[in-house]
BAROKE-543211 format. One record per residue (C-alpha): x, y, z; residue in three letters; residue number from 1. Coordinates in steps of 0.02 Angstrom, whole numbers. Layout:
<rs>
<r <X,Y,Z>,"ala",NUM> ...
</rs>
This chain:
<rs>
<r <-7587,3362,-1378>,"met",1> <r <-7606,3488,-1236>,"thr",2> <r <-7448,3536,-1143>,"gln",3> <r <-7476,3583,-961>,"his",4> <r <-7349,3708,-896>,"val",5> <r <-7331,3765,-715>,"ala",6> <r <-7245,3931,-685>,"ile",7> <r <-7192,3961,-506>,"ile",8> <r <-7161,4146,-482>,"gly",9> <r <-7263,4275,-576>,"leu",10> <r <-7148,4424,-586>,"gly",11> <r <-7073,4505,-741>,"leu",12> <r <-6985,4346,-800>,"ile",13> <r <-7122,4221,-756>,"gly",14> <r <-7259,4331,-826>,"gly",15> <r <-7165,4371,-986>,"ser",16> <r <-7120,4189,-1013>,"leu",17> <r <-7303,4140,-989>,"ser",18> <r <-7358,4269,-1117>,"leu",19> <r <-7231,4202,-1240>,"ala",20> <r <-7282,4021,-1211>,"leu",21> <r <-7466,4062,-1234>,"lys",22> <r <-7431,4098,-1417>,"arg",23> <r <-7442,3909,-1432>,"arg",24> <r <-7624,3853,-1438>,"pro",25> <r <-7580,3684,-1360>,"asp",26> <r <-7509,3760,-1200>,"val",27> <r <-7611,3779,-1039>,"val",28> <r <-7524,3873,-899>,"ile",29> <r <-7555,3858,-713>,"thr",30> <r <-7469,3990,-607>,"gly",31> <r <-7424,4012,-426>,"phe",32> <r <-7351,4159,-335>,"asp",33> <r <-7334,4193,-149>,"arg",34> <r <-7416,4360,-184>,"ser",35> <r <-7602,4333,-211>,"tyr",36> <r <-7611,4505,-292>,"lys",37> <r <-7482,4455,-424>,"ala",38> <r <-7569,4289,-459>,"ala",39> <r <-7738,4374,-471>,"asp",40> <r <-7673,4505,-593>,"glu",41> <r <-7591,4369,-699>,"ala",42> <r <-7756,4276,-710>,"tyr",43> <r <-7862,4431,-745>,"arg",44> <r <-7745,4485,-884>,"arg",45> <r <-7749,4312,-961>,"gly",46> <r <-7563,4286,-931>,"ile",47> <r <-7603,4119,-849>,"ile",48> <r <-7752,4004,-869>,"asp",49> <r <-7772,3952,-687>,"ala",50> <r <-7706,3998,-514>,"val",51> <r <-7641,3859,-401>,"ala",52> <r <-7653,3867,-211>,"pro",53> <r <-7472,3811,-192>,"ser",54> <r <-7315,3775,-291>,"ala",55> <r <-7339,3589,-264>,"ala",56> <r <-7518,3596,-327>,"ala",57> <r <-7464,3692,-482>,"ala",58> <r <-7329,3563,-521>,"ala",59> <r <-7426,3403,-486>,"arg",60> <r <-7503,3377,-659>,"glu",61> <r <-7381,3481,-760>,"ala",62> <r <-7279,3421,-907>,"asp",63> <r <-7158,3564,-878>,"phe",64> <r <-7121,3656,-716>,"val",65> <r <-7031,3823,-724>,"ile",66> <r <-6961,3905,-567>,"phe",67> <r <-6962,4089,-615>,"ala",68> <r <-6902,4150,-445>,"val",69> <r <-6737,4217,-376>,"pro",70> <r <-6598,4089,-355>,"val",71> <r <-6614,4075,-166>,"ala",72> <r <-6801,4042,-181>,"ala",73> <r <-6773,3916,-321>,"ala",74> <r <-6646,3823,-214>,"val",75> <r <-6772,3811,-73>,"ser",76> <r <-6911,3751,-188>,"leu",77> <r <-6800,3622,-271>,"leu",78> <r <-6764,3546,-102>,"arg",79> <r <-6952,3526,-75>,"glu",80> <r <-6994,3469,-251>,"ala",81> <r <-6948,3283,-233>,"pro",82> <r <-7099,3264,-117>,"glu",83> <r <-7225,3347,-233>,"trp",84> <r <-7278,3189,-325>,"gly",85> <r <-7248,3259,-500>,"met",86> <r <-7270,3159,-659>,"lys",87> <r <-7128,3040,-702>,"glu",88> <r <-7114,3123,-873>,"ser",89> <r <-7107,3301,-805>,"val",90> <r <-6965,3418,-856>,"ile",91> <r <-6916,3546,-724>,"val",92> <r <-6816,3703,-761>,"thr",93> <r <-6781,3875,-687>,"asp",94> <r <-6734,4051,-740>,"thr",95> <r <-6598,4094,-613>,"gly",96> <r <-6444,4196,-658>,"ser",97> <r <-6318,4082,-571>,"thr",98> <r <-6325,3898,-612>,"lys",99> <r <-6207,3801,-499>,"gln",100> <r <-6311,3826,-338>,"pro",101> <r <-6466,3778,-437>,"ile",102> <r <-6391,3620,-510>,"met",103> <r <-6329,3567,-338>,"gln",104> <r <-6501,3594,-263>,"ala",105> <r <-6579,3492,-403>,"ala",106> <r <-6474,3337,-361>,"ala",107> <r <-6609,3253,-252>,"pro",108> <r <-6735,3280,-391>,"leu",109> <r <-6618,3201,-517>,"leu",110> <r <-6588,3054,-401>,"glu",111> <r <-6775,3019,-404>,"lys",112> <r <-6769,3009,-594>,"gly",113> <r <-6848,3178,-627>,"val",114> <r <-6776,3276,-773>,"thr",115> <r <-6705,3445,-722>,"phe",116> <r <-6622,3565,-844>,"ile",117> <r <-6558,3732,-782>,"gly",118> <r <-6607,3888,-877>,"gly",119> <r <-6560,4071,-884>,"his",120> <r <-6651,4191,-1001>,"pro",121> <r <-6528,4335,-1018>,"met",122> <r <-6654,4474,-1034>,"ala",123> <r <-6738,4596,-917>,"gly",124> <r <-6814,4767,-899>,"ser",125> <r <-6797,4924,-795>,"his",126> <r <-6970,4879,-728>,"lys",127> <r <-7017,4731,-619>,"ser",128> <r <-7170,4632,-567>,"gly",129> <r <-7313,4553,-662>,"ile",130> <r <-7375,4724,-720>,"ser",131> <r <-7216,4742,-824>,"ala",132> <r <-7233,4572,-910>,"ala",133> <r <-7219,4578,-1101>,"ile",134> <r <-7227,4434,-1222>,"gly",135> <r <-7077,4488,-1327>,"his",136> <r <-6955,4510,-1181>,"leu",137> <r <-6847,4363,-1235>,"phe",138> <r <-6845,4392,-1422>,"glu",139> <r <-6664,4388,-1487>,"asn",140> <r <-6598,4371,-1308>,"ala",141> <r <-6487,4225,-1264>,"tyr",142> <r <-6575,4091,-1164>,"tyr",143> <r <-6445,3976,-1085>,"ile",144> <r <-6487,3796,-1040>,"leu",145> <r <-6375,3698,-921>,"thr",146> <r <-6421,3513,-927>,"pro",147> <r <-6341,3398,-798>,"pro",148> <r <-6223,3257,-850>,"pro",149> <r <-6323,3114,-924>,"gly",150> <r <-6469,3221,-982>,"cys",151> <r <-6540,3144,-1140>,"ser",152> <r <-6546,3238,-1303>,"arg",153> <r <-6730,3194,-1314>,"glu",154> <r <-6772,3283,-1151>,"glu",155> <r <-6668,3434,-1199>,"leu",156> <r <-6757,3441,-1367>,"asp",157> <r <-6926,3441,-1280>,"lys",158> <r <-6880,3592,-1175>,"leu",159> <r <-6802,3683,-1323>,"glu",160> <r <-6960,3652,-1424>,"thr",161> <r <-7068,3724,-1286>,"leu",162> <r <-6958,3878,-1266>,"leu",163> <r <-6936,3904,-1452>,"gly",164> <r <-7096,4007,-1461>,"val",165> <r <-7011,4142,-1355>,"ala",166> <r <-6895,4174,-1504>,"gln",167> <r <-6741,4179,-1394>,"ala",168> <r <-6569,4118,-1447>,"lys",169> <r <-6555,3951,-1357>,"leu",170> <r <-6380,3894,-1308>,"ala",171> <r <-6319,3748,-1204>,"val",172> <r <-6178,3772,-1078>,"leu",173> <r <-6105,3684,-928>,"asp",174> <r <-6163,3766,-765>,"ala",175> <r <-5986,3808,-710>,"glu",176> <r <-5944,3880,-880>,"glu",177> <r <-6104,3984,-875>,"his",178> <r <-6065,4058,-705>,"asp",179> <r <-5886,4097,-756>,"ser",180> <r <-5937,4188,-914>,"met",181> <r <-6081,4285,-837>,"thr",182> <r <-5963,4339,-699>,"ala",183> <r <-5851,4418,-832>,"val",184> <r <-5981,4500,-943>,"val",185> <r <-6120,4537,-820>,"ser",186> <r <-6090,4519,-634>,"his",187> <r <-5914,4591,-623>,"phe",188> <r <-5953,4745,-730>,"pro",189> <r <-6092,4785,-607>,"his",190> <r <-5966,4786,-465>,"ile",191> <r <-5852,4901,-565>,"ile",192> <r <-5995,5019,-610>,"ala",193> <r <-6052,5029,-429>,"ser",194> <r <-5874,5059,-370>,"ser",195> <r <-5853,5203,-493>,"leu",196> <r <-6014,5283,-431>,"val",197> <r <-5958,5264,-250>,"asn",198> <r <-5792,5347,-294>,"leu",199> <r <-5887,5491,-373>,"leu",200> <r <-5993,5508,-216>,"ala",201> <r <-5835,5518,-109>,"asp",202> <r <-5758,5646,-227>,"glu",203> <r <-5915,5752,-222>,"glu",204> <r <-5886,5790,-39>,"glu",205> <r <-5731,5888,-88>,"arg",206> <r <-5788,5949,-260>,"arg",207> <r <-5978,5970,-265>,"pro",208> <r <-5977,6030,-446>,"phe",209> <r <-5916,5859,-506>,"ile",210> <r <-6093,5790,-503>,"arg",211> <r <-6140,5909,-645>,"arg",212> <r <-5998,5845,-753>,"leu",213> <r <-6049,5663,-732>,"ala",214> <r <-6186,5674,-862>,"ala",215> <r <-6102,5606,-1019>,"gly",216> <r <-5987,5457,-1035>,"gly",217> <r <-5984,5427,-847>,"phe",218> <r <-6172,5413,-838>,"arg",219> <r <-6179,5290,-983>,"asp",220> <r <-6034,5187,-915>,"leu",221> <r <-6115,5170,-744>,"thr",222> <r <-6297,5150,-799>,"arg",223> <r <-6308,4972,-730>,"ile",224> <r <-6268,5034,-555>,"ala",225> <r <-6450,5091,-545>,"ser",226> <r <-6513,4912,-538>,"ala",227> <r <-6599,4834,-387>,"asp",228> <r <-6469,4821,-246>,"pro",229> <r <-6557,4675,-162>,"val",230> <r <-6554,4574,-322>,"met",231> <r <-6371,4614,-348>,"trp",232> <r <-6329,4572,-169>,"arg",233> <r <-6398,4398,-199>,"asp",234> <r <-6314,4376,-369>,"ile",235> <r <-6146,4432,-299>,"thr",236> <r <-6154,4313,-151>,"met",237> <r <-6211,4167,-259>,"gln",238> <r <-6066,4189,-381>,"asn",239> <r <-5937,4250,-255>,"lys",240> <r <-5801,4126,-303>,"asp",241> <r <-5801,4178,-485>,"glu",242> <r <-5811,4361,-438>,"leu",243> <r <-5666,4346,-316>,"thr",244> <r <-5560,4273,-456>,"ala",245> <r <-5611,4417,-570>,"gln",246> <r <-5565,4544,-435>,"leu",247> <r <-5393,4466,-424>,"asp",248> <r <-5371,4482,-613>,"arg",249> <r <-5437,4661,-608>,"trp",250> <r <-5316,4708,-470>,"thr",251> <r <-5172,4638,-573>,"ala",252> <r <-5231,4733,-727>,"glu",253> <r <-5244,4896,-631>,"met",254> <r <-5069,4869,-564>,"gln",255> <r <-5009,4846,-744>,"arg",256> <r <-5091,5009,-795>,"val",257> <r <-5014,5095,-644>,"arg",258> <r <-4843,5034,-699>,"asn",259> <r <-4873,5100,-875>,"leu",260> <r <-4909,5272,-805>,"leu",261> <r <-4760,5270,-688>,"gln",262> <r <-4646,5218,-832>,"asp",263> <r <-4708,5370,-932>,"ser",264> <r <-4707,5269,-1094>,"asp",265> <r <-4829,5355,-1216>,"pro",266> <r <-4819,5212,-1341>,"ala",267> <r <-4865,5081,-1211>,"ala",268> <r <-5009,5187,-1145>,"val",269> <r <-5074,5213,-1322>,"glu",270> <r <-5062,5026,-1354>,"gln",271> <r <-5165,4994,-1196>,"phe",272> <r <-5306,5104,-1261>,"phe",273> <r <-5289,5042,-1440>,"asp",274> <r <-5303,4857,-1391>,"gln",275> <r <-5460,4894,-1294>,"ala",276> <r <-5533,4997,-1437>,"lys",277> <r <-5498,4863,-1567>,"gln",278> <r <-5580,4726,-1464>,"phe",279> <r <-5726,4837,-1411>,"arg",280> <r <-5761,4888,-1590>,"asp",281> <r <-5776,4705,-1640>,"gln",282> <r <-5908,4665,-1510>,"leu",283> <r <-6082,4636,-1581>,"pro",284> <r <-6198,4785,-1574>,"thr",285> <r <-6373,4764,-1504>,"val",286> <r <-6499,4758,-1645>,"ser",287> <r <-6643,4653,-1706>,"arg",288> <r <-6516,4525,-1767>,"asp",289> <r <-6410,4511,-1610>,"thr",290> <r <-6446,4462,-1432>,"ala",291> <r <-6476,4570,-1282>,"gln",292> <r <-6355,4559,-1139>,"gly",293> <r <-6383,4480,-970>,"ala",294> <r <-6443,4643,-896>,"leu",295> <r <-6573,4765,-949>,"tyr",296> <r <-6492,4890,-1065>,"met",297> <r <-6604,5023,-1142>,"pro",298> <r <-6601,5044,-1329>,"phe",299> <r <-6539,5222,-1349>,"asp",300> <r <-6552,5342,-1494>,"leu",301> <r <-6437,5494,-1484>,"his",302> <r <-6509,5644,-1575>,"ile",303> <r <-6405,5799,-1613>,"asp",304> <r <-6539,5933,-1594>,"val",305> <r <-6521,6121,-1579>,"pro",306> <r <-6546,6196,-1407>,"asp",307> <r <-6707,6294,-1433>,"his",308> <r <-6884,6288,-1360>,"pro",309> <r <-7001,6155,-1429>,"gly",310> <r <-6872,6029,-1487>,"val",311> <r <-6917,5894,-1360>,"ile",312> <r <-7104,5916,-1390>,"ser",313> <r <-7073,5901,-1577>,"glu",314> <r <-6982,5736,-1554>,"ile",315> <r <-7114,5664,-1437>,"thr",316> <r <-7256,5724,-1551>,"arg",317> <r <-7183,5632,-1700>,"ile",318> <r <-7157,5473,-1600>,"leu",319> <r <-7333,5482,-1529>,"ala",320> <r <-7407,5508,-1702>,"ala",321> <r <-7326,5344,-1757>,"his",322> <r <-7375,5256,-1594>,"glu",323> <r <-7194,5227,-1542>,"ile",324> <r <-7172,5214,-1354>,"ser",325> <r <-7016,5279,-1267>,"leu",326> <r <-6955,5230,-1094>,"thr",327> <r <-6845,5379,-1054>,"asn",328> <r <-6785,5543,-1125>,"ile",329> <r <-6643,5650,-1060>,"arg",330> <r <-6531,5795,-1107>,"ile",331> <r <-6344,5766,-1102>,"val",332> <r <-6264,5919,-1025>,"glu",333> <r <-6083,5866,-1044>,"thr",334> <r <-6044,5832,-1226>,"arg",335> <r <-5870,5757,-1207>,"thr",336> <r <-5863,5588,-1300>,"asp",337> <r <-6052,5588,-1319>,"val",338> <r <-6142,5607,-1485>,"tyr",339> <r <-6302,5707,-1477>,"gly",340> <r <-6375,5816,-1341>,"ile",341> <r <-6540,5719,-1332>,"leu",342> <r <-6546,5535,-1285>,"val",343> <r <-6711,5442,-1309>,"val",344> <r <-6727,5264,-1242>,"ser",345> <r <-6841,5127,-1305>,"phe",346> <r <-6886,4955,-1240>,"arg",347> <r <-6833,4861,-1396>,"ser",348> <r <-6712,4878,-1541>,"ala",349> <r <-6857,4871,-1662>,"asn",350> <r <-6943,5022,-1583>,"glu",351> <r <-6779,5118,-1579>,"arg",352> <r <-6741,5080,-1761>,"asp",353> <r <-6918,5126,-1813>,"thr",354> <r <-6903,5290,-1718>,"ala",355> <r <-6738,5329,-1804>,"ala",356> <r <-6817,5297,-1974>,"his",357> <r <-6970,5405,-1938>,"val",358> <r <-6871,5548,-1861>,"leu",359> <r <-6745,5541,-2002>,"gly",360> <r <-6885,5558,-2127>,"arg",361> <r <-6979,5699,-2039>,"glu",362> <r <-6835,5803,-1969>,"thr",363> <r <-6662,5855,-2024>,"asp",364> <r <-6580,5808,-1858>,"tyr",365> <r <-6427,5696,-1858>,"ser",366> <r <-6447,5533,-1761>,"met",367> <r <-6338,5391,-1704>,"gln",368> <r <-6371,5223,-1624>,"ile",369> <r <-6238,5183,-1494>,"leu",370> 
</rs>
């Protein structure tokens, strides 16, 4: 039986989800995007099967409707959706990163008897737009579903079956619980990373050389601060209550650390670092068998190469010969707490691990996956 899917929003997430769903021969996808250029590219590349003139038109005959747009846009569309005349059996979902505003906006739809189940695929890329869409984007990434109270197991099973082809790790959470946890592990760390970068910028005015030293651990720690500021403005405002609570906890924690330093107690300071190390070392590492995080995080391979001409070209030649694509390559100038002077980034754990195997076989360089 053919499943008709409408995807509203043909950017990185919508396009990648469409490519994943098209692995199923029984799925036909109609897409809509406010950008005609994006919709046209999606159709020409075979990412979607048909282009709709409007979101309402795309959804009218669909068995599943997926809002793959930013949260603010999804909220607006959900307010319009009750008037679209969709099928009684339709299941509507979204891909937004904060769920409470979405679930609130879906209330009128639920009152009309339409099934709505919130969704959040916790995967991304350093690239955006339909041109960056890839079918394996969600593989091994957590895909959170937030059904409303009273949602039947049968309807949830239908959505999980549809999404199963994306090979993501499906998990069901309450919307409030989702927003609280993503604030801790995703949204709040972005605030901290951005704050550290802003502190460095302020310090540079007095000590210009400091920029050159910020190439090792500091660069890795603050990598997420390079993400789209408009997107993060929206995420921060949408989850402001949870983030305010986290800022209060962070302020209290920093005060505790300040007290430890003022008390000049070496044992207490060591315990502070040791507790963090023990917990950090127990966190799952990103690999083919574990999930990606909520943000794009490149899959890095640190290579301890000698500093002589031709080393980088040797590495890239070997990777090219084995048709392994890399997304970034950089030299680490400050070696403190960083293993390897050359860092090569890949778009998936599988490509990184394959590269490590190939380079380990064809060179004598030491490598480490961090």
